[in-house]
N, C-alpha and C positions, 0 to 999 in steps of 0.2 A: 224800627230803634238806632235809638241815638247809642253812638261816642262819642269823646275828645280826639285827638291827639296832641298830645303836648311835647313836649324839648324843655330837655336840664342834663347836666351833664355829658354832653356829647351824647347824650342817650335818647329815642324815642319813644313811645308808648301810648296804647290806648286805656282810654278807660268807661268803661262801660257798668252806669249805675241800675243796677236787679229794681229798684223801687221805678222806673221808666220800661218796662217790661211788661206788657198787655200778660203771657206766662210764663211761668218761673223756664227755668233753662236743667236740663241736669248735663252731670258732671264734661258724661260722655261730650253733649252738645255746648261746653265748654272752652274742650280741652279741641274737638273739630272747630270751632272758632276763630282761636285763638292763633288753630296754626296754622290757616287760611287768611286769617288779615293781618297776621305776622310774616306774613314768607315776601324777602326779600324782593321778590324776581315778578309774583306774583299775588300779594298782598297790595291791599287797601290803598290807594297811597302812597305809595314805594315802600309797604311794610314798617317795621317798628318794629324793637328790641326789646320790647313786652308787654302784657295785657293785663290790664287790674279788672276784676270789677265788684264791685261795691254789693253787697249781699245786705238784703232788709236784716236788720236786727246787729248792723255793724254799729259804733261809735266814730264817726267818722270826725 
């Protein structure tokens, strides 16, 4: 799984592009993942303010 961590306007956030996943994830799995990686104390790379997931079929 690949995610980007980006910064802007005093916020930091992760971006996950669903098209890069081998298998789709459920909404419950997405919520759990977002909570874990965004946690400021124990999250990935110091956590984040927001978690975005680009989903298949979205116009970007």
